[in-house]
GUZA-667532 format. One record per residue: x, y, z of N, C-alpha, C in turn. Coordinates in steps of 0.2 Angstrom, whole numbers, plus 5000, padded with zeros to 4 digits. Each point is the difference from the previous one (the first is absolute). Layout:
N
XYZXYZXYZ/...
end
This chain:
142
500449945000499650065000500450065000/499950044995500450064999500050055007/499450005003500050055006500449975005/500049945001500449975006500850014998/500250004994500750014998500150085002/499550044998500150075001500150025008/499549965004500050025007500749975003/500349944998500649985002500650054998/500050024994500550044998500050075003/499450025002499850065004500250005007/500349945002500250005007499549975005/499449984998499549965004500249935001/500249995007500249935001499449975004/499650045003499449985004499450024997/499549964999499450024998499550005005/499750065001499450005005499449984997/499649955004499449984997499550005006/499450004998499450005005499449974997/499549995004499349974997499550045004/499450014997499550035004499549955004/500049944998499549955003500249995008/499549995003500149985007499949925001/500549975002500049925000500349985007/499749965003500249975007500749964999/500450015004500749965000499849935001/500349964996499949935000499449974996/499650054997499449984995500349954995/499649954999500249954995499850014993/499450034999499750024994500150084999/500450024996500150074999500350024994/499950074998500350034994500150075001/500650034998500150075001500350034993/499750064999500350044994500650045003/500649994998500650035002500250064996/500150065003500250064996500750015001/500350034995500750035000499950064996/500050065003499950064997500450024994/500649995000500450024994499849964994/499949945001499849964994499350024998/499650005005499350024998499950074996/500450055002500050064997500350004993/500649975000500349994993499649974995/499649955002499749954995499250025001/499850045004499350025001499649945001/500249965005499749945003499550025006/499549965001499650015006500349965006/500449954999500449975005500549964996/500549975004500649974996500049935000/499949965006499949935000499449985004/499849945000499549975004500349945003/500049995007500349955003499449965003/499949944998499449965003500249935002/499649985005500249935003499749954995/500349945000499849944996499349985002/499850015006499349985002499550054997/500250065000499550054997499949994993/500649984997500049984992499549944999/500049955005499649954999499250025001/499950045005499350025001499850044994/500450044997499850044994499949964994/500249935001500049964994500550014994/500550035002500550024995500649965000/500449994995500649964999500650045000/500549985003500650045001500350014993/500049954996500350014993499650054995/499450015002499650054996500150075002/500350025005500150065003500550054996/499850065000500550054998500750005004/500550024997500750005003500050045006/499650055001500150055006499649975006/499749944999499749975006500449955003/500250005006500449965004499649965005/500149934999499649955004500549985006/499850005006500449975005499649955004/500349965004499749945004499950025007/500350065003500050015007499450055002/499949995006499550055003500250074999/499550055001500250074999500450035005/500550044998500450045004500350054995/500350065003500350054996500749964997/500349965005500649974998499949954994/499549974999499849954995499950044993/499750065001499950044994500750034998/500450025004500650034998500549954997/500049945003500449944997499749984993/499450004999499749984994500250054994/500050075002500250054995500849994999/500350005005500849994999500149944996/499749945001500149944996499850024992/499450034999499850024994500550044996/500350055004500650044997500649964998/500249965005500649965000499949954994/499449974999499949954994500150044993/500050065000500150044994500750045000/500449985005500750035000500150065004/499550025004500150065003500149995008/500550045003500249995006499750065005/499450024999499850055004499849975007/500150045005499749985007499350035000/499549975004499350035000499950025008/499750065000499850025007499350025000/499649975005499350015000499950075004/499650044997499850065004499250005001/499850045004499350005002499650044994/499449995000499650044995500150085001/500050015007500050075002500750034998/500549965000500750034999500150014992/499649964996500150004993499850064997/500450024995499850064996499349994996/499949944998499449984997500050014992/499849944997500050004992499449964998/499850004994499549964997499350015003/499749955002499350005003500050045007/500649995004500050035006500150075000/500350034995500150074998499350034998/499749964996499350024997499550015006/500049955005499650005005500150065005/500750015001500250065004499750074997/500150004994499850064997499250014998/499749955001499250004999499750055005/499550044997499650045005499449965002/500149975006499549955002499350045001/500050065003499450045001499650014994/500450024994499650024994499749934997/500449955001499849934998499349985003/500050025007499449985004499450054997/500250064999499450054998499849984993/500449984996499849984993499749934999/500049965005499849935000499350005000/499749954996499349985000499849955005/499650015004499849955005499849934997/500249955003499849934997499249994999/499750035005499249995000499750034994/500350064998499850034994500149964994/500649984999500249964995499649934999/499949975006499549944999499350024998/499850055003499350034998500050014992/500550034997500050014993500049944996/500449955003500149944996499349965000/499750005005499349975001499550034995/500150064998499550034995500149974993/500649984999500149984993499849934999/
end
């Protein structure tokens, strides 16, 4: 990936990553969308990787061989350490030697969907929203 080469040549040895999902430590069935702001911004991505447990994959009825390259499947229960190790492994498998550092969502600059949500004007969205009751009433008329 050209962007990873650029980051390495630019002196980035550690990549900060984060995820917005709230998952309990030790959860067996789980999936998180992992964000890396520099990559997301350079490639206009909503998120960078998805890390998912093999059990979650089975529940979703998906096969590992059919997944896109950016989805990383693990067999371990959920933890930040497992997410970091899986991304480091993904990078290493492609010849990159970046270290990975987990940062909290609050510490992250924010990119992709996280940035869009932070910039969203929630109050105007609420004001402009159509109540579900009104929608259902209109649908019944047709």
